[in-house]
C-alpha positions as CSV (number, residue, x, y, z in Angstrom):
1,M,-13.5,-6.1,-15.5
2,W,-11.6,-7.0,-12.4
3,S,-14.6,-8.7,-10.7
4,K,-15.3,-10.8,-13.8
5,L,-12.0,-12.6,-13.5
6,P,-12.1,-16.0,-11.8
7,H,-11.3,-15.8,-8.1
8,P,-8.0,-17.8,-8.3
9,L,-6.6,-15.6,-11.1
10,R,-7.8,-12.4,-9.2
11,W,-6.1,-13.6,-6.0
12,L,-2.9,-14.5,-7.8
13,T,-2.7,-11.2,-9.7
14,A,-3.5,-9.1,-6.6
15,A,-0.9,-11.1,-4.5
16,T,1.8,-10.8,-7.1
17,V,1.4,-7.2,-8.1
18,G,0.7,-6.0,-4.5
19,A,3.6,-7.8,-3.0
20,A,5.9,-6.6,-5.7
21,L,4.9,-2.9,-5.1
22,V,5.3,-3.3,-1.3
23,I,8.8,-4.9,-1.7
24,V,9.9,-2.2,-4.2
25,G,8.5,0.5,-1.9
26,I,10.5,-0.9,1.1
27,V,13.7,-0.9,-1.0
28,L,13.0,2.7,-2.0
29,L,12.8,3.7,1.6
30,I,16.5,3.0,1.7
31,F,17.3,4.3,-1.7
32,P,16.0,7.5,-3.2
33,G,12.5,7.2,-4.6
34,P,8.8,7.2,-3.7
35,G,8.8,4.4,-1.1
36,I,5.8,5.3,0.9
37,P,3.4,5.9,-2.0
38,L,4.4,2.5,-3.5
39,I,3.9,0.7,-0.2
40,I,0.4,2.2,0.1
41,A,-0.4,1.4,-3.5
42,G,0.7,-2.2,-3.0
43,L,-1.3,-2.5,0.2
44,A,-4.4,-1.1,-1.6
45,I,-4.0,-3.8,-4.3
46,L,-3.6,-6.5,-1.7
47,A,-6.6,-5.1,0.2
48,T,-8.9,-5.9,-2.7
49,E,-8.4,-9.7,-1.9
50,F,-7.0,-9.9,1.6
51,A,-8.7,-8.7,4.8
52,W,-5.3,-8.5,6.7
53,A,-4.1,-6.0,4.0
54,E,-7.1,-3.8,4.7
55,V,-6.2,-3.6,8.3
56,V,-2.5,-2.8,7.5
57,L,-3.6,-0.2,4.9
58,K,-5.8,1.6,7.4
59,R,-3.1,1.7,10.0
60,T,-0.5,2.9,7.5
61,K,-2.9,5.6,6.3
62,D,-3.5,6.7,9.9
63,H,0.2,6.9,10.6
64,V,0.9,8.9,7.4
65,N,-2.0,11.3,8.2
66,R,-0.7,11.9,11.7
67,A,2.8,12.5,10.4
68,V,1.5,15.0,7.8
69,N,-0.6,16.8,10.4
70,K,2.5,17.1,12.7
71,V,4.5,18.6,9.9
72,R,1.7,21.0,8.9
73,K,1.4,22.2,12.6
74,K,5.1,22.9,12.8
75,K,5.2,25.2,9.8
76,P,5.1,28.9,10.9
């Protein structure tokens, strides 16, 4: 269904929803809440239409994976 929408409508929807999720995620980094998952979800939505968002999403996933691996290694 998503691919059947006209390109300008797809672009606008992805930009609006993705940016909103990223902004809410950044706010939730300061306040209690699931900030990082919302940022990743917003970037994933933005990456459906924007190449720059794909690059940022990949970098973000790499950083999160490295942090998770460091935490797992430190557990006894």
